[in-house]
N, C-alpha and C positions, 0 to 999 in steps of 0.2 A: 652427421660430422664432417663428412665428404664436401659435403655444399657450404659448409662455414668457412671449410680450405680452398675451395675454387674463389669463394667470393672475394675472400681477403688475397690473392696473392697480388702484390703490386703490379701498375700497369705496363711499367717498362719486362716484366717479365712474363714468359708464356706459359710456365706449368713448375711444379713439385716435386720433385723424386724423394720419396722414403723409404727408408732404408728399415731403418730403426725395426724392432720386432715391437717395443711397445706402442710407437707411432702407427705402424701398420696395423695392429688393433683397433685402436680408437677410429682412424677411419674407414678401416671396413667389419669392424665389430667380429674381426674374427683372428683368434688365433693362431700362430703358425712360428715355425722355427726359421723358415725358407721364405723368402718373396720379395719384391718389390710391388711399389705402387707408381705409378706415375698418373700424376694431375694434373689436366690442362684445360682451358676452358674450353675445348672441340671436342675434350671425351676424356675419360678414364679407364685407365686397365692394370687389373690387380695379375700380376705373373707369380705361379707360385709351384712348386714342385707335384711330382706324380704322388705323395704320400698325402698333400693336399686337394686336391685338385677335384674329385666327386664333391666332398664337402664344403670343398667353398663355393662351386657351381650353383650348391644348395643355399649358401647362408648367405654368400654375398649379392645385396639388391641394390648397391648405391652406384657399381660400376663393370665395365664390362669385367669378365674373369677369363684366364687363360693360361695356359699349363707351359710353366716353364721350363723352357729344354738345352736354349744358350744366348744367351743374356747378350754376347756381346752382338748377336745379330737380330736378336728382336728388340731390344731396346733402340736402336738407329733407327730399323722401321717406324715405330709407334712415333718416336720423336718427328720422323718424314712426315709419318701421317697427319700427325696433331699443327703441324705446322712449326715446330719448339724451336726457338732460334737462342732463348736462354731457359737458363734451368735454375733453379734454385734446391738447393741442396742441405743436407744437415750435415752440421759439422761437430756439434758436441758428439754424437752418437757414431762419430765416422773417423777410419782411420787412416791416416798420411797415403799410405799405401793403396788403401781401396779407394780415396778419393783422387788418386795418381792412374790405376786404371778404369777409373769412368773417363775421366779425361781422355784417355788414350782411344775409349771406346767412341767416346762422342765428340768428334775431330770437328764437327761442322756447330756445336753446341757451345754457348761460353755456360760454363757452371759455376753457380756466385754461391758462397756461404754466406753471405752478409743480410743479416735479419732473421734467415729460415728460423732457427732453436727457437726465436723471442716469437715469431709472430705462432708457431706451435705449440709452446707453454703458452701465449696467452690466452689459444682458444681449448686448451687444455684446461685451466686454469679454473674456470669457470660452468659447469657443471649442469649438467640438461637432467630429467625427472628421473630417466634410468639409470644415472649413473649414480643419482642423490640414493634413492629406494635403493640399488646395491650397495652403496658402503652403510646405511642403514638395516639392511639384512645383516652385512657382515657386524656392524657392530652390537648387534640383540644377540648373535650368536658371540661374542666377549663378555655381552655383561650376564650370560648365562652361564660362562664357565667359571666367573666371579664368584658370582653363586655359589656355584660347586666346590671353590678353592677354599671357602673359606669352609667347610665342613671337611676339609682333607687336610688343612693344615693344622700340624699340633708340633708340640716338642718331640725332636730328633727327628722328624723327616728334612731331606738335605733338598737343599735348593735345585739342586738336578732333578728331584724327584714331584718338585712343582711345578717345574717349568715344562717336564715330561706330560704330568698329567693336563697340566691347561693346554697345549697343542693336543693329547688324545679327545681331552673331550670336545674341542674347535672341528677337529675332525670329523669326532662319532658325531656329533649335529650339527651339520652340514655345511661346513666350511670347505671348500675346493682347494685350499691351502693355507698355512699362516701367513701372516703377513710380512715376516722375520724374525729371526731367531729371538727368540723369546727372552726377557731377560725378569730372570726371577731371584735375588738376591737378599741377604738379611743381614744385621746387624753394620761389623764397620762396614762389609762390601757395598753397604748403599750410597759410601758417598764419591760410589765410582758410575757416575751419569750411564754408562754403558758397559758396567760390570757382566762377567759374563759366569752363571753359575755354574756352582762346586759342588764338592762333594760336603762340603760345611752342614754341618746338625742348625737348623735353627733354635737356639734357647730365646730362654722366660728375658722379656726385657730388650727384643731385639725390635726393630723392622724390617718389617720384609717389603721391597718394594717391586714390584708387577706391571712390568710394560711389556703391552703385547698385543695381536688383535689378529681376525679372519679378512680368509679373501670370499668374496662371491663376486661372482661375474668379473672375474678380473679386477676386483673392485676392493681394496683396503680396509680395512678401521687398525686405528689407532689407540689403544687409553690406557693410562699410567693408574694405579693406585697404590699406597703406601700404606698397612695396617700394621695394626702392634701383638707384641703375641707376651698377654700378659700386661704387668706396669709398667709402665713405662716411666723416666723421669719426667720431672717439671721444663727443662732444656728442652727435652724433644716435645713434648708438647706445645711449648714454643714456637717452636719451629716449625713444628708443622700446621700448628694456626696462623705463623704467620706466611708461607707460603699458599694456604688456601686463600687467604684475605688477597694476593695477590692477583692469584688466579680470580678469583672473581673481580675485582677491579679492571684486570685485563680484559677478561667477555664483555663486562659491562661499557666497553668505549666500543665496541666490533659494530660497525653497520657502513654502509658502502661509502665509502669519501674518504673515509679515514686511512692516514700511511700506515703501512706495517709497522714502521720505526713508533711510532707514535701506540700502539696498541703494545709493543715492547715497553716502551717504557708506563707505560700504567703498571704493570708487574714490577719492572726493572725499578724502579725510585723507590716503592714503597718496600722493597725486601734491603735495598740502601736503608733507607730512610730507621730501618729498626736493627742496623747494626752489621747484616749480613751480605752487604754488597760484593764481596769480594770470595764469595762463596756461590753467585750462582754463574756459569760460566757457558752458557749456551745459547740460542736463541730462545725465543717465547714461545715459538710455534711454526708448523710449518703447510706448506697443503698434503693434500692427499688425493688420490683418485686410483688410475692402472700402478701408477706409484708410492712407494709408503713416503718420497719427500718430493713434491711436486710443491710449483708454483701456487701462489705465493710467501714469501716469509713473514714473520713477524718475526723482525730484528732492530739493531738499531741500525744498520744498514740498507734497512730495504724503504725507500721513501716514497714509492708506485701507492696510489689510491687503491684500496681494497674494491671489488664490485658486488655484486648482488651475484650468488650461484658462486663463490668462491665457497673452498670447505679446509679449513682449518684447526690446526689441533693448538691448544690452550696449554702450555705445561711448564711453567716456572720450576724452580727446584733449587733448595739450598744444599750444598754436598761438603762437610767439614771433615777433612781427612783423617780415618785413623778413628774417626768416632763413628760416627751415621748419616746418612741423609734421607732427604724425600722430595719426589716430585707428585703430582697431581694434572691428569692429563686428560683433558674431554677433547670433541670435537663439537665443530660450529659450523654453519651453513650462515652465509651473510646475506643479507638483507636491505632494503632500503634502510629502513631504521633506525634496526638493528641486529638482532644475529636468534638463529635457533640453535640452542642448544642439544647434539645430534645424541648427548651422552647422559642417563637415565639413570645410573647407577651415585645412591648417596657418597658423598663427599667430607661426611662426620667422622674422626677417627673411629676406627672400629678398632675394638680388642679382643681378640680372641684367645 
């Protein structure tokens, strides 16, 4: 990963200073709450404190590793050693006061934030085989949790109990963490796209929406399924089938070279055609990796073309305030001619 960064450094720039935890992990494959990565054409050094130094020296193979003792002395010395005159730094993940401190520290170096985040985001958007396999492992854990939860849900259990059971199952069965705060909502609460589980008890006739994921090797999975408890109304069935068809249409468009906005339109236009356009209030999907939301986005505003190796969610939804909502979400990896759906759980309306 670090080689990709170094080879992408613009010709008029000498190096990149990576400060954020997630980007340090991406380029070094080493998780730590503290550290700095200086990447240049003439050499790269990962500085981390005494809590991590022994493990970092054993794990990090892509660059030199040194103990972080006094950054105000070490960083200028390294820039001098590698002949750094111009240095790219992150802006989206750096505070104004931090940038000010680094500029004071590196008086002879021009620090620029222009293009740094875009460069790193584009590198992270194309997944390696290791990243793909980590995400797939996380997804398989989430799918096993789904199979388990279908036997757990019954009338009278609460939304919180469903969420906790999903979390516990994933952590017990190989997940190092959960991807985000699990969404498990029922009945009228399903009209809230990011509803928070409550003490509400599940009742017959409810839809239940579950949006959750597992983490493996730092990489996230993300899936959503909406199921029915007992018999549901014809309107609920119609909305479910509309969302499913919209999702299938978006999936069918995915391949290298199409715009994120085109994939979004495939789902959004169908939902509008069926009369529910006002009730689809978020983008169709987003990238997934070391963070749950990464580039690229499948949204009306994204006219950038998808690339082979992008992993994206496809998650259209319809949310009717005060009544119910439906969302169905898969993850897929983009290929040259189409996409491979990484989610293997059925999307047929499940009734329990």
